[in-house]
DSSP file (Angstrom, degrees, kcal/mol; ACC not computed):
  #  RESIDUE AA STRUCTURE BP1 BP2  ACC     N-H-->O    O-->H-N    N-H-->O    O-->H-N    TCO  KAPPA ALPHA  PHI   PSI    X-CA   Y-CA   Z-CA
    1    1 A M              0   0    0      0, 0.0     2,-0.2     0, 0.0     3,-0.0   0.000 360.0 360.0 360.0 116.5    1.7   28.2   -0.3
    2    2 A G        -     0   0    0      1,-0.1     2,-0.6     0, 0.0     0, 0.0  -0.567 360.0 -99.5 -96.3 162.3    0.7   24.6    0.0
    3    3 A L        -     0   0    0     -2,-0.2     2,-1.1     1,-0.1    -1,-0.1  -0.703  35.2-135.1 -79.6 121.7    2.3   21.5   -1.5
    4    4 A A        +     0   0    0     -2,-0.6    -1,-0.1    -3,-0.0     0, 0.0  -0.687  32.4 170.8 -86.0 101.8    0.4   20.5   -4.6
    5    5 A I        -     0   0    0     -2,-1.1     5,-0.1     2,-0.0    -2,-0.0  -0.950  37.0-113.2-111.3 126.8   -0.1   16.8   -4.5
    6    6 A P    >>  -     0   0    0      0, 0.0     4,-1.7     0, 0.0     3,-1.0  -0.219  26.8-115.9 -57.9 149.0   -2.3   15.2   -7.1
    7    7 A E  H 3> S+     0   0    0      1,-0.3     4,-2.2     2,-0.2     5,-0.2   0.834 112.3  60.0 -57.5 -38.2   -5.5   13.7   -5.8
    8    8 A H  H 3> S+     0   0    0      1,-0.2     4,-1.1     2,-0.2    -1,-0.3   0.842 108.9  44.9 -63.6 -31.8   -4.7   10.1   -6.7
    9    9 A W  H <> S+     0   0    0     -3,-1.0     4,-2.9     2,-0.2    -1,-0.2   0.807 107.8  58.2 -79.4 -30.1   -1.6   10.3   -4.5
   10   10 A L  H  X S+     0   0    0     -4,-1.7     4,-2.5     2,-0.2    -2,-0.2   0.905 106.6  47.7 -64.6 -40.7   -3.5   12.0   -1.7
   11   11 A T  H  X S+     0   0    0     -4,-2.2     4,-2.8     2,-0.2    -1,-0.2   0.884 112.3  50.3 -66.9 -36.7   -5.9    9.0   -1.6
   12   12 A Y  H  X S+     0   0    0     -4,-1.1     4,-2.7    -5,-0.2     5,-0.4   0.945 111.6  47.3 -63.7 -48.4   -2.9    6.6   -1.6
   13   13 A L  H  X S+     0   0    0     -4,-2.9     4,-2.0     1,-0.2     5,-0.4   0.887 114.0  48.1 -61.3 -39.7   -1.2    8.5    1.2
   14   14 A Y  H  X>S+     0   0    0     -4,-2.5     4,-2.2     3,-0.2     5,-0.9   0.948 112.7  48.1 -63.8 -49.1   -4.4    8.5    3.2
   15   15 A Q  H  X5S+     0   0    0     -4,-2.8     4,-1.0     1,-0.2    -2,-0.2   0.921 123.9  30.2 -59.8 -47.8   -5.1    4.8    2.6
   16   16 A F  H  X5S+     0   0    0     -4,-2.7     4,-0.6     3,-0.2    -1,-0.2   0.672 121.9  51.6 -90.9 -17.8   -1.6    3.7    3.6
   17   17 A G  H  X5S+     0   0    0     -4,-2.0     4,-1.6    -5,-0.4    -3,-0.2   0.956 121.8  28.5 -78.3 -59.0   -0.9    6.5    6.1
   18   18 A V  H  X5S+     0   0    0     -4,-2.2     4,-2.0    -5,-0.4    -3,-0.2   0.917 125.1  49.6 -68.5 -42.4   -4.0    6.2    8.2
   19   19 A G  H  X<S+     0   0    0     -4,-1.0     4,-2.6    -5,-0.9    -1,-0.2   0.880 108.3  54.7 -62.4 -36.1   -4.3    2.5    7.4
   20   20 A G  H  X S+     0   0    0     -4,-0.6     4,-2.9     2,-0.2    -1,-0.2   0.860 105.0  53.1 -64.7 -35.8   -0.6    2.1    8.4
   21   21 A L  H  X S+     0   0    0     -4,-1.6     4,-2.5     2,-0.2    -1,-0.2   0.915 111.8  45.1 -64.7 -42.8   -1.3    3.7   11.8
   22   22 A F  H  X S+     0   0    0     -4,-2.0     4,-2.2     2,-0.2    -2,-0.2   0.903 113.8  50.3 -65.2 -40.7   -4.1    1.2   12.4
   23   23 A F  H  X S+     0   0    0     -4,-2.6     4,-2.3     2,-0.2    -2,-0.2   0.921 111.7  47.4 -61.8 -45.3   -1.9   -1.6   11.2
   24   24 A L  H  X S+     0   0    0     -4,-2.9     4,-2.7     1,-0.2     5,-0.2   0.908 110.2  52.9 -63.1 -42.3    0.9   -0.4   13.5
   25   25 A G  H  X S+     0   0    0     -4,-2.5     4,-2.3     1,-0.2    -1,-0.2   0.885 109.1  50.0 -60.1 -39.1   -1.5   -0.2   16.4
   26   26 A G  H  X S+     0   0    0     -4,-2.2     4,-2.4     2,-0.2    -2,-0.2   0.895 109.7  50.5 -67.0 -39.6   -2.6   -3.8   15.7
   27   27 A L  H  X S+     0   0    0     -4,-2.3     4,-1.8     2,-0.2    -2,-0.2   0.924 111.5  47.8 -63.4 -43.7    1.0   -5.0   15.6
   28   28 A I  H  X S+     0   0    0     -4,-2.7     4,-2.8     1,-0.2     5,-0.2   0.913 111.2  52.3 -63.2 -41.1    1.7   -3.3   18.9
   29   29 A L  H  X S+     0   0    0     -4,-2.3     4,-2.2     1,-0.2     6,-0.3   0.911 108.5  48.6 -62.4 -44.3   -1.5   -4.8   20.4
   30   30 A I  H  <>S+     0   0    0     -4,-2.4     6,-2.0     1,-0.2     5,-0.9   0.839 115.1  45.5 -68.9 -30.1   -0.6   -8.4   19.4
   31   31 A V  H ><5S+     0   0    0     -4,-1.8     3,-0.8     4,-0.2    -2,-0.2   0.932 114.3  47.0 -76.1 -44.9    2.9   -8.0   20.9
   32   32 A R  H 3<5S+     0   0    0     -4,-2.8    -2,-0.2     1,-0.2    -3,-0.2   0.826 112.3  49.6 -67.1 -31.7    1.8   -6.4   24.1
   33   33 A T  T 3<5S-     0   0    0     -4,-2.2    -1,-0.2    -5,-0.2    -2,-0.2   0.598 113.4-117.1 -82.7  -9.3   -1.0   -8.9   24.8
   34   34 A G  T < 5S+     0   0    0     -3,-0.8    -3,-0.2    -4,-0.4     3,-0.2   0.512  80.4 125.1  87.9   4.4    1.4  -11.8   24.2
   35   35 A A  S   <S+     0   0    0     -5,-0.9     2,-0.5    -6,-0.3    -4,-0.2   0.781  81.2  37.1 -65.4 -25.2   -0.6  -13.0   21.2
   36   36 A C  S    S-     0   0    0     -6,-2.0     2,-0.8    -9,-0.1    -2,-0.3  -0.970  74.3-165.1-129.8 115.1    2.7  -12.8   19.3
   37   37 A N    >   -     0   0    0     -2,-0.5     3,-2.1    -3,-0.2     6,-0.3  -0.884   6.5-160.3-102.1 109.3    5.9  -13.7   21.2
   38   38 A L  T 3  S+     0   0    0     -2,-0.8    -1,-0.1     1,-0.3     6,-0.1   0.510  87.1  69.7 -72.0  -2.2    8.9  -12.4   19.2
   39   39 A K  T 3  S+     0   0    0      4,-0.0     2,-0.5     5,-0.0    -1,-0.3   0.612  85.6  81.4 -84.1 -14.5   11.2  -14.9   21.0
   40   40 A I  S <> S-     0   0    0     -3,-2.1     4,-2.3     1,-0.1     3,-0.3  -0.818  78.6-141.9 -95.0 127.7    9.4  -17.7   19.2
   41   41 A R  H  > S+     0   0    0     -2,-0.5     4,-2.3     1,-0.2    -1,-0.1   0.872  99.6  51.3 -57.1 -42.9   10.8  -18.2   15.7
   42   42 A A  H  > S+     0   0    0      1,-0.2     4,-2.2     2,-0.2    -1,-0.2   0.886 110.6  49.4 -63.8 -39.5    7.4  -19.0   14.1
   43   43 A D  H  > S+     0   0    0     -6,-0.3     4,-2.5    -3,-0.3    -1,-0.2   0.896 109.9  50.8 -66.9 -39.8    5.9  -15.9   15.6
   44   44 A R  H  X S+     0   0    0     -4,-2.3     4,-2.8    -7,-0.3    -2,-0.2   0.902 108.8  53.1 -60.6 -41.3    8.8  -13.8   14.3
   45   45 A T  H  X S+     0   0    0     -4,-2.3     4,-2.3    -5,-0.2    -2,-0.2   0.946 112.9  42.1 -60.3 -49.1    8.2  -15.3   10.8
   46   46 A W  H  X S+     0   0    0     -4,-2.2     4,-2.0     2,-0.2    -1,-0.2   0.865 113.1  53.5 -67.7 -36.2    4.5  -14.4   10.8
   47   47 A F  H  X S+     0   0    0     -4,-2.5     4,-1.9     2,-0.2    -1,-0.2   0.934 111.9  45.3 -62.2 -46.5    5.2  -11.0   12.3
   48   48 A G  H  X S+     0   0    0     -4,-2.8     4,-3.0     1,-0.2     5,-0.2   0.878 109.5  55.7 -63.4 -38.7    7.7  -10.3    9.5
   49   49 A A  H  X S+     0   0    0     -4,-2.3     4,-2.4    -5,-0.2    -1,-0.2   0.867 105.7  52.2 -63.1 -36.8    5.3  -11.7    6.9
   50   50 A L  H  X S+     0   0    0     -4,-2.0     4,-2.3     2,-0.2    -1,-0.2   0.938 112.9  44.0 -63.4 -47.2    2.7   -9.2    8.1
   51   51 A I  H  X S+     0   0    0     -4,-1.9     4,-2.5     2,-0.2    -2,-0.2   0.925 115.3  47.1 -65.2 -45.3    5.1   -6.3    7.7
   52   52 A I  H  X S+     0   0    0     -4,-3.0     4,-2.7     1,-0.2    -1,-0.2   0.889 111.5  52.7 -64.8 -38.0    6.4   -7.4    4.3
   53   53 A G  H  X S+     0   0    0     -4,-2.4     4,-2.5    -5,-0.2    -2,-0.2   0.914 109.4  48.3 -62.2 -43.9    2.9   -8.0    3.1
   54   54 A F  H  X S+     0   0    0     -4,-2.3     4,-2.5     2,-0.2    -2,-0.2   0.942 114.7  45.3 -60.9 -47.5    1.8   -4.5    4.1
   55   55 A L  H  X S+     0   0    0     -4,-2.5     4,-2.3     1,-0.2    -2,-0.2   0.890 112.6  51.3 -64.5 -39.2    4.9   -3.0    2.3
   56   56 A A  H  X S+     0   0    0     -4,-2.7     4,-2.7     2,-0.2    -1,-0.2   0.910 110.6  48.4 -64.8 -42.3    4.4   -5.2   -0.7
   57   57 A L  H  X S+     0   0    0     -4,-2.5     4,-2.5     2,-0.2     5,-0.2   0.925 111.7  49.6 -64.2 -43.7    0.7   -4.1   -1.0
   58   58 A A  H  X S+     0   0    0     -4,-2.5     4,-2.1     1,-0.2    -1,-0.2   0.901 112.6  48.4 -61.6 -40.0    1.7   -0.5   -0.7
   59   59 A T  H  X S+     0   0    0     -4,-2.3     4,-2.5     2,-0.2    -2,-0.2   0.926 111.6  48.3 -66.2 -45.4    4.4   -0.9   -3.4
   60   60 A V  H  X S+     0   0    0     -4,-2.7     4,-2.5     1,-0.2    -2,-0.2   0.908 112.5  49.3 -62.6 -42.7    2.0   -2.7   -5.8
   61   61 A Y  H  X S+     0   0    0     -4,-2.5     4,-2.7     2,-0.2    -1,-0.2   0.906 110.5  50.5 -63.0 -41.2   -0.6    0.0   -5.3
   62   62 A A  H  X S+     0   0    0     -4,-2.1     4,-2.6     2,-0.2    -2,-0.2   0.918 112.2  46.7 -64.9 -42.4    1.9    2.8   -5.9
   63   63 A I  H  X S+     0   0    0     -4,-2.5     4,-2.8     2,-0.2    -1,-0.2   0.912 112.3  51.3 -62.1 -42.8    3.1    1.1   -9.1
   64   64 A W  H  X S+     0   0    0     -4,-2.5     4,-2.3     2,-0.2    -2,-0.2   0.919 112.1  45.3 -61.2 -46.4   -0.5    0.6  -10.2
   65   65 A I  H  X S+     0   0    0     -4,-2.7     4,-2.0     2,-0.2     5,-0.2   0.938 113.7  49.5 -64.6 -46.9   -1.3    4.3   -9.6
   66   66 A Y  H  X S+     0   0    0     -4,-2.6     4,-2.1     1,-0.2    -2,-0.2   0.922 112.6  47.9 -57.9 -45.1    1.8    5.5  -11.3
   67   67 A A  H  X S+     0   0    0     -4,-2.8     4,-0.8     1,-0.2    -1,-0.2   0.889 110.6  51.0 -65.1 -39.8    1.1    3.2  -14.3
   68   68 A S  H  < S+     0   0    0     -4,-2.3    -1,-0.2     1,-0.2    -2,-0.2   0.837 114.6  43.0 -67.8 -31.8   -2.5    4.4  -14.6
   69   69 A V  H  < S+     0   0    0     -4,-2.0    -2,-0.2     1,-0.2    -1,-0.2   0.828 120.5  39.8 -80.9 -33.9   -1.5    8.0  -14.6
   70   70 A H  H  < S+     0   0    0     -4,-2.1    -2,-0.2    -5,-0.2    -1,-0.2   0.301  89.6  99.7-103.0   8.1    1.5    7.7  -17.0
   71   71 A T  S  < S-     0   0    0     -4,-0.8     2,-0.0    -3,-0.1    -4,-0.0  -0.848  75.0-123.6 -96.3 125.4    0.1    5.2  -19.5
   72   72 A P        -     0   0    0      0, 0.0     2,-0.3     0, 0.0    -2,-0.1  -0.347  26.1-148.6 -66.2 146.1   -1.2    6.9  -22.7
   73   73 A T        -     0   0    0     -2,-0.0     2,-0.5     0, 0.0     0, 0.0  -0.789  10.2-124.0-114.5 159.5   -4.8    6.2  -23.6
   74   74 A I        -     0   0    0     -2,-0.3     3,-0.1     4,-0.0     4,-0.0  -0.879  34.4-112.9-101.9 132.1   -6.6    6.0  -26.9
   75   75 A A    >   -     0   0    0     -2,-0.5     3,-2.0     1,-0.1     5,-0.1  -0.290  40.6 -92.7 -63.4 146.7   -9.5    8.3  -27.4
   76   76 A A  T 3  S+     0   0    0      1,-0.3    -1,-0.1     3,-0.0     3,-0.1  -0.347 112.7  19.2 -59.4 136.4  -12.9    6.7  -27.7
   77   77 A G  T 3  S+     0   0    0      1,-0.3    -1,-0.3    -3,-0.1     2,-0.1   0.425  89.6 144.9  83.8  -0.9  -13.8    6.0  -31.3
   78   78 A S    <   -     0   0    0     -3,-2.0    -1,-0.3     1,-0.1    -4,-0.0  -0.425  46.7-147.3 -72.9 145.2  -10.2    6.3  -32.5
   79   79 A E    >   +     0   0    0     -2,-0.1     3,-1.4    -3,-0.1     2,-0.3   0.362  57.5 124.1 -93.7   4.9   -9.2    4.0  -35.3
   80   80 A V  T 3  S+     0   0    0      1,-0.3    -2,-0.1    -5,-0.1    -3,-0.0  -0.499  82.3   4.5 -69.4 127.0   -5.7    3.6  -34.0
   81   81 A G  T 3  S+     0   0    0     -2,-0.3    -1,-0.3     1,-0.1    -2,-0.1   0.599  93.5 116.3  79.4  12.2   -4.7    0.0  -33.5
   82   82 A L    <         0   0    0     -3,-1.4    -2,-0.1     0, 0.0    -1,-0.1   0.304 360.0 360.0 -97.0  10.9   -8.0   -1.5  -34.9
   83   83 A G              0   0    0     -4,-0.1    -3,-0.1     0, 0.0    -4,-0.0   0.443 360.0 360.0 117.1 360.0   -6.3   -3.2  -37.8
């Protein structure tokens, strides 16, 4: 018995799951190479901005998907709302 997840959420999970792993790998890389020194306030600010930006994008996409799936549509050719 598998977990039934709708396809639109699977693509979201793939995009932000696999993409999140690459993003995390990039963050680790910039810290380990010294490109971002977390002891410097400006670097901490930008590091935090990257994380907040990723989370904000994931949140907006989730809201967008939820709204697209749960918003009622009007059938083509329907006269509802045409005046």
